[in-house]
Every structure is written in C-alpha cells, then in structure tokens.
C-alpha positions in Angstrom: 93.4 91.4 104.5 94.8 91.4 108.0 92.2 88.9 109.2 92.8 86.6 106.2 96.6 86.7 106.7 96.2 85.9 110.4 93.8 83.0 109.5 96.3 81.5 107.0 99.2 81.9 109.5 97.1 80.2 112.1 96.2 77.3 109.7 99.8 77.0 108.7 100.8 76.7 112.4 98.1 74.1 113.0 99.3 72.0 110.1 102.9 72.2 111.4 101.8 71.0 114.8 100.2 68.1 113.1 103.4 67.4 111.2 105.3 67.7 114.5 103.0 65.0 116.0 103.6 62.6 113.1 107.4 63.2 113.0 108.2 63.3 116.7 105.4 61.3 118.4 103.9 58.7 116.0 106.8 58.2 113.5 107.2 54.5 114.2 103.5 53.7 113.7 102.9 52.1 110.3 100.2 54.6 109.3 102.7 57.4 109.8 105.9 56.0 108.3 103.9 54.7 105.3 102.5 58.2 104.8 106.1 59.5 104.5 107.0 56.8 101.9 109.1 54.5 104.1 109.2 50.9 103.1 109.5 49.1 106.5 109.4 49.4 110.3 113.1 49.0 110.2 113.4 52.1 108.0 111.2 54.0 110.5 113.4 53.0 113.4 116.5 54.0 111.5 115.2 57.4 110.6 113.4 58.1 113.9 116.1 60.4 115.3 116.1 62.5 112.1 112.3 62.7 112.0 112.2 63.6 115.7 114.5 66.5 115.2 112.6 67.7 112.1 109.3 67.5 114.0 110.6 69.9 116.6 111.7 72.3 113.9 108.1 72.3 112.6 106.8 72.8 116.2 109.0 75.8 116.8 107.9 77.4 113.6 104.3 76.8 114.6 104.8 78.3 118.0 106.3 81.4 116.4 103.4 81.8 114.0 100.9 81.3 116.9 102.6 84.0 118.9 102.8 86.3 115.9 99.0 85.9 115.3 98.4 86.5 119.0 100.4 89.7 118.9 98.9 91.2 115.7 95.2 90.3 116.4 94.7 92.6 119.4 97.4 95.1 118.7 97.1 98.6 117.4 98.5 99.0 113.9 102.1 100.2 114.0 102.5 99.4 117.8 105.6 97.6 119.0 103.3 94.5 119.6 102.1 94.7 116.0 105.6 94.9 114.6 106.8 92.0 116.7 103.7 90.0 115.6 104.3 90.7 111.9 108.0 89.9 112.2 107.2 86.5 113.7 104.5 85.8 111.1 106.8 86.7 108.2 109.8 84.9 109.6 108.0 81.7 110.6 105.6 81.5 107.7 108.4 82.5 105.3 110.5 79.6 106.7 107.6 77.2 106.3 107.2 78.4 102.7 110.9 78.1 101.9 111.0 74.6 103.4 108.0 73.7 101.2 110.0 75.0 98.2 113.0 72.8 99.1 110.6 69.8 99.5 109.2 70.5 96.0 112.7 70.7 94.5 113.5 67.3 96.2 111.6 65.4 93.6 108.2 65.1 91.8 106.9 62.6 94.4 107.1 65.4 97.0 105.2 68.0 95.0 101.8 67.3 96.6 103.2 67.4 100.1 105.0 70.6 99.3 101.9 72.3 98.0 100.0 71.2 101.1 102.8 72.4 103.3 103.4 75.7 101.5 100.0 77.0 100.5 98.8 78.4 103.8 102.1 80.1 104.7 102.3 81.6 101.2 98.9 83.1 101.6 99.7 84.4 105.1 102.9 86.1 103.8 101.4 87.6 100.7 98.2 88.8 102.3 100.2 90.1 105.3 102.6 92.0 103.1 99.7 93.6 101.3 98.0 94.5 104.6 101.2 96.0 106.1 102.1 98.0 103.0 98.5 99.3 102.6 98.1 100.4 106.2 
C-alpha cells in the first residue's frame, strides 16, 4: 500500500504542476482560457493575476508532495524522515483533495474537473493512512 500511495501522491503532484503551467504560464493562450470556461481573450487578461496566483498555490502543493514522496520512498518506517514525508504527503494531498471538494461544490459544471483534480490525492491519502496504521 505504501508504494501505491506514493504513486498516487506523485501523480497528484504531476497533475498540479500541469495545472500550474496552465494557470501561471499559458493562461492567456486561447486553448488554455477556453479550457477553463472563459469567454474571451479580454476575460483571460482580466483574470490573469488571479490565475497566476492560483497556479503558484498548485505548484507549492506539488512541490510538497514530491518532497514527501522523496522522503518516504527511501526512508525506514518510523524514522524522522518517514514521518516528515508522510506529514507532507497528508498535508499537501489533503489540501489538494479539499480544494477539489470546494471546486465540486462551486457548481455542477466543475464536477468533472473536481473529480480529475481530487482522485489521485484521495487515493494517496486513503492508501497512505492504511499503510501508516497497518505498519
């Protein structure tokens, strides 16, 4: 279960780096702003500062999850490194999961994106909790 949890935490982090790229790097490209449901280039320009900030939030969560995976993978169970790693995985993936829940509650049109955004961190947290409590 540890390996599966680490895999899902890693995948959640990769997805959040991709989201960061869209929100903070390519936001004003039509392919990106249309994906986020904006109606025009003017809307993309108006919302660019908000998207830029949100993108970095996603990047920081991804970095935390990557570091957590990197600490747990080679660490001995119960070591300080292991505890730090699981703490990062649970806090970062838990935050990703809660953000997906907020997105889902924002309206039916966001449900698909919320499921995509929240599935991998949910699996990382659930499998990680099972692994930690079993070991």
